[in-house]
Each structure stands twice: as C-alpha cells, then as structure tokens.
C-alpha positions, 0 to 999 in steps of 0.5 A: 676437623680440628682440637676444638672442633673435635671438643665442640662435637663432643660436648654437644652430643655427652653434656647431659653426662657427667663428662670431666676437662680430660673428656673432652681433652681426650676427643680432642686427642691433645692435653687439656692444658693445650685445650683449654688455650685453644678452645678459649682462643678459638671460642672466647669460652672457658671449656666448662664454663661453656659445658654449663652454661650450655646445661643450662641453657637446655634446662632453660628451655624445658623450664620455659615449655612449661617442665613440671618436675624442676628436679628431673630437669636438674638432674638432666643437667647435669646437677645432684640436688634442687638446691644446687641447680638452683644456685647454678642456675641463678648466676647463670641467668639472674632468675631462678628455674619456678621464676622462669617456668612461671614466665614461659618465656627465654627472650630475656635469658642469655642463652648459650647457644651451639657453637660452630666454628668460624673459618675466619678464625684461620689464617695463612702462616709463615713458617715459624722459625726455632729458638731455644732461649735461655730463661727470662724475667719478666715482670710489669702488671698484671691481671688474672683473666678468662677467656671471656673477660678477655677483652680487658687486656688490651686496657692493660696495656693501656696502664703500663706503656708509660713505664716501659723504658723506666723498669727497674733492672730493665734489660733491652726495649721490647715488651712482653705479654704473658700468658701464664698459670693456666688452671686448666677451666679457663682462668689464666694471668696475664703479666705485660713486660719487661725483662729485668735483670732481677726483681730485687727494685722492681714496683710493689705492685708490678706482677714477676715471672720467672721463664724456664728455658725452654724451646719455641716454635715462633711465630710472626703476626702481620698487621693490625694486631686486633687480628691476632687472635685469628693467628692464636687460632690457625696456631693452637687449632690447626698447625700444632696438631698437624706439626711434629709437636706438643705444646709445652706447659709453660707461658707462651708471650708474644714479643714486641719489637721496633716493627711494632706500632703501639698508636697505631697498634698496626705492625709485627708481633713475634709469637713465641709458643713452647713445644716439645717433641 
C-alpha cells in the first residue's frame, strides 16, 4: 500500500480521536512534507482539511438522524465546545448543527465521503535521470493555492505567458512551474516563471524564488498537460517510496522547453523532484 493509501486507512480508522499531521505521516511511513504533497496530488484534498471534513460529515449524518445532544456530537467530532463545533460546521456546510438536526436531511449538504484510491492515477514511468543542479533564480507570477483550488493554476499560466521572452534579466527560453513554501496543511505557492540573472529589474508584481543547488530525480511527462497529475501521483506515491531516496524539503518544479506546445498542451514536460539519500 502506498503512503497515501496508508494515510487514508489511518484517517478512517482514527479521525474521531485527536490525530495530527505527524501521526498520519508516521502511519504513511514518510515525512509530513512528502505526505502533504503526495496526498494533495493524489486526492485533490489537503490532509487536515480532509480530516475535518470527514469528522463533520459523520457529525452531520448523526444530527440528521436526530441526535439529542449536540455537545456530545461535537465532542465525538473532536471539538471541545459547542461554539467551536458550530463555527466549523457552518464553515463547512453553510448551516448550523441545529438547522441540520431540525431539517432531518443531508441531501442539501456537500458531505465528504471516504476516498477510495483511483488506480487510473497510476501510470508507467520512464526511468528518471539524476541531476545535480546549480542554484536558480526564478521570477514570474505567483499565487497561493490549496489542494482544492489548484485547478486555477492554468489561468495563472495564461496570465504569465505573454511575459515569456520579455522578463528583465531572463536567462534562456525555458519556463518553470515552481511549487514552494508548502505549510504542511495543503497550502502552497505556485510560481509560473523563468530563470533570471538577478531580481533587481523585475516588475513589482512579480514573485521571486531562490532555489538552492540541489540533487533531483528528473522525469518526463509525455502527452497532454491535463494528465500530468497521473505522472506526479505515480512519482510521489509509488516511485519515491520504493526508491533509495527520500523527498528533500525543497521546491519541486516542472520545466517547459521547446518540446512542449503551450497552444495545444501537448508535448514533453520535465518534472524535477528534489531528493536526498
């Protein structure tokens, strides 16, 4: 079972108790950094948001069945007070616990059911090559995303594309999609950028990231860009746990060169995964 599968089993078996990201990562036999990245790619959810949503979904079912004591439901869901439970419940569903209990139905709620891993998200990987890359300065447009909002990344590329070739101090013609500054709960920065020689002449609205010299496993994704999630998932959930390496706590990135056609979305994209022994 891959780390995400182990994590899902652990969550479903323990979410009514007080579990942390470290607990879940330990069950997945990987670091919290690796698991946060792999879980988001595989499921489209941040780990702890998924845990919260599962707890509240079970609580909603109990309330719709007429649970007499809302505080008991709150405690079972891991909340120490009626107020904290009500606040989280309303944020999740747009209704209070009292309203759901009164209406005796949940068909108007977006419940989060247990995730079953999709075998279609596994693909055949070409063997990677290994690179000891120099430090990079990347500049471009960036946004803060969650696993749930990452579908907006193509729109960021659409905004950045006209800048390629016109960025002050640009080095070479390759574009980079850099994932960095993950906080362990599913939030991360994504920067569409190019390599630059320095940050001194950039427009004020440009994001900047320094990537230290690092060893990488480099994979090739072939085909349409819309299927790149399968390649990422296979790397993080299958190749990396079975390899001799661990994920390094450093930015990873996609590199786009002349083999990729941004108009059609077809071609070859390189995925650079930072690794350590």
